C-alpha positions, 0 to 999 in steps of 0.5 A: 142177404142173410142165411137163417136156418139153412134158408138164403133170404134175399131182400130188395127194396126199390122205388120211393113213393111207389115201392116194391119190396121183394124177398126171395127164399132159396135153399141148397138141394144136395140131390141137384147140387143147385140152389132152389128157389122155394118162396117169394114175397112181393109187396107193392106199396103207395106211400102217398095213399097208404095202400099196399098189396102183399103176394106171398108164394110158397114155390114148393106147395104152390100156395099163394096168399094175396093181402090188400092193406091200408095204413091206419093213421090212428093205429099207426099200422096197416089194416088188413082189407082182404086176403085171398088164398089160391093154388098156383102151378109148382115148378122147380126154379133155381137161383140162376133162373131169377131175374129181379127186374121182373118183380116190378121196381122202377125201370129205366126207359128204353134207349131210343132207336134210329131207323135207317 
């Protein structure tokens, strides 16, 4: 976590071969006296195939960009395969509304239940 120009950035990386990198952006809203989530970037990648997908969403404007990439061994960097822009609904979401487990990292299996 870090603060840059009044924006709180929260990063989480989970997984190994298949990984999810989540970056959430927040800022304090004096009017609401709450911390508002203003953006998110979620990258899902496969280390074995070099494929990755980035979904970047501006939660203030509703602008979303989805990029598909493939790692290029010769150039030693990701090559952009496709980029798609779309508009998504805007709603005010706050820090306390965030559940990082919904972003697709590895999850522990559910505990077995007993029937009676």
